[in-house]
PAZAPA-4460 file (N, C-alpha, C; in steps of 0.05 Angstrom, whole numbers, plus 32768, in hexadecimal, padded with zeros to 4 digits):
% residues 56
    n_x    n_y    n_z   ca_x   ca_y   ca_z    c_x    c_y    c_z   seq   type   mol
   7FB2   7EE2   7FAE   7F9C   7EF4   7FB4   7FA7   7F0E   7FC0     1      M     A
   7F9D   7F24   7FB6   7FA5   7F3E   7FC0   7F9A   7F44   7FDB     2      A     A
   7FA8   7F54   7FEA   7FA0   7F5C   8005   7F92   7F77   8004     3      V     A
   7F7B   7F79   8010   7F6C   7F93   8011   7F7C   7FA6   8024     4      N     A
   7F84   7FBD   8019   7F94   7FCF   8029   7F83   7FE1   803C     5      P     A
   7F69   7FE1   8038   7F58   7FF4   8047   7F5B   7FF1   8065     6      A     A
   7F5A   7FD9   8071   7F5C   7FD8   808E   7F79   7FDA   8098     7      P     A
   7F8C   7FDC   8087   7FA8   7FDC   808F   7FB1   7FF5   809E     8      A     A
   7FA3   800B   809A   7FAC   8024   80A6   7FC6   802D   8099     9      G     A
   7FD5   803E   80A6   7FEE   8048   809A   8006   803B   80A6    10      L     A
   8003   802C   80BB   801A   801F   80C8   8025   8009   80B6    11      R     A
   8014   7FF9   80AA   801E   7FE3   8098   802C   7FEE   8080    12      D     A
   8021   8001   8071   8030   800C   805A   804B   8017   8062    13      P     A
   804D   8025   8079   8066   8030   8082   807A   801A   8087    14      H     A
   8072   8005   8095   8084   7FEF   809A   808C   7FE1   8080    15      R     A
   8079   7FDD   806E   807F   7FD0   8054   8092   7FE1   8043    16      Q     A
   808F   7FFB   8043   80A1   800C   8034   80BD   800C   803F    17      V     A
   80BF   800F   805A   80D9   8011   8066   80E7   7FF6   8067    18      T     A
   80D9   7FE0   8063   80E5   7FC6   8063   80EC   7FBC   8047    19      E     A
   80E6   7FCD   8032   80EE   7FC5   8017   810C   7FC2   8015    20      L     A
   8115   7FAE   8006   8131   7FA9   8004   8141   7FC1   7FFA    21      E     A
   8135   7FD0   7FE7   8142   7FE7   7FDB   813D   8001   7FEA    22      D     A
   812E   8001   8000   8129   8019   800F   8143   8022   801D    23      F     A
   814D   8039   8015   8166   8042   8022   8164   805F   802B    24      D     A
   814C   8067   8032   8147   8082   803B   8142   8083   8059    25      D     A
   813C   809A   8062   8135   809D   807F   811A   8092   8084    26      D     A
   8117   807F   8097   80FD   8073   809D   80E8   8087   80A6    27      P     A
   80F0   809E   80AE   80DD   80B3   80B7   80D2   80C3   80A0    28      A     A
   80DE   80C0   8088   80D5   80CF   8071   80B9   80C8   8066    29      K     A
   80B1   80AF   8066   8096   80A9   805C   8081   80B6   806E    30      P     A
   8077   80CD   8066   8064   80DB   8076   8048   80D2   8070    31      N     A
   8034   80DD   807E   8018   80D4   807B   800E   80D7   805E    32      E     A
   8015   80EE   8051   800B   80F2   8036   8017   80DD   8023    33      A     A
   8030   80D7   8025   803D   80C3   8014   8031   80A8   8019    34      K     A
   802D   80A1   8033   8022   8087   803A   8005   8084   8030    35      L     A
   7FF6   809A   8032   7FDA   8099   8027   7FDA   8095   8009    36      E     A
   7FED   80A2   7FFB   7FEF   809E   7FDE   7FF6   8081   7FD7    37      A     A
   8008   8075   7FE7   800F   8059   7FE3   7FF6   8048   7FE8    38      I     A
   7FE8   804D   7FFE   7FD0   803D   8005   7FBB   8040   7FEF    39      Q     A
   7FB7   8057   7FE4   7FA3   805B   7FCF   7FAB   804C   7FB6    40      M     A
   7FC4   804D   7FAE   7FCE   803D   7F97   7FCA   8020   7F9C    41      A     A
   7FD0   8017   7FB4   7FCD   7FFB   7FBC   7FB0   7FF3   7FBA    42      W     A
   7F9E   8004   7FC3   7F81   7FFF   7FC2   7F78   7FFC   7FA5    43      Y     A
   7F81   800E   7F94   7F79   800D   7F77   7F82   7FF3   7F6A    44      E     A
   7F9B   7FEB   7F71   7FA5   7FD1   7F66   7F94   7FBA   7F70    45      E     A
   7F8D   7FBB   7F8A   7F7D   7FA6   7F96   7F61   7FA5   7F89    46      W     A
   7F55   7FBD   7F85   7F3B   7FBE   7F79   7F3B   7FB4   7F5C    47      K     A
   7F50   7FBC   7F4D   7F52   7FB3   7F31   7F56   7F94   7F30    48      D     A
   7F65   7F89   7F43   7F6A   7F6C   7F43   7F4F   7F5E   7F49    49      A     A
   7F3F   7F68   7F5C   7F25   7F5C   7F62   7F13   7F5D   7F4A    50      R     A
   7F13   7F73   7F3B   7F01   7F76   7F24   7F09   7F63   7F0E    51      E     A
   7F23   7F5D   7F0B   7F2C   7F4A   7EF7   7F24   7F2E   7EFE    52      R     A
   7F23   7F27   7F18   7F1B   7F0D   7F21   7EFD   7F09   7F1F    53      V     A
   7EEE   7F1C   7F29   7ED1   7F19   7F29   7EC4   7F34   7F21    54      S     A
   7EC2   7F39   7F07   7EB5   7F52   7EFE   7E98   7F53   7F06    55      P     A
   7E8E   7F6B   7F0C   7E72   7F6E   7F14   7E5F   7F6A   7EFD    56      L     A
***
């Protein structure tokens, strides 16, 4: 089951990005705009998954 990213805020995506095995950049680089873009993409994936399971 997919996790709804809406209540996560930006702290969770930042932690998840910087904890990726292949993340080898400066942990301060993921700024608010980048994290919001990640969260929106995550939301779209979550929404699409819900629609596949139970279409309206």
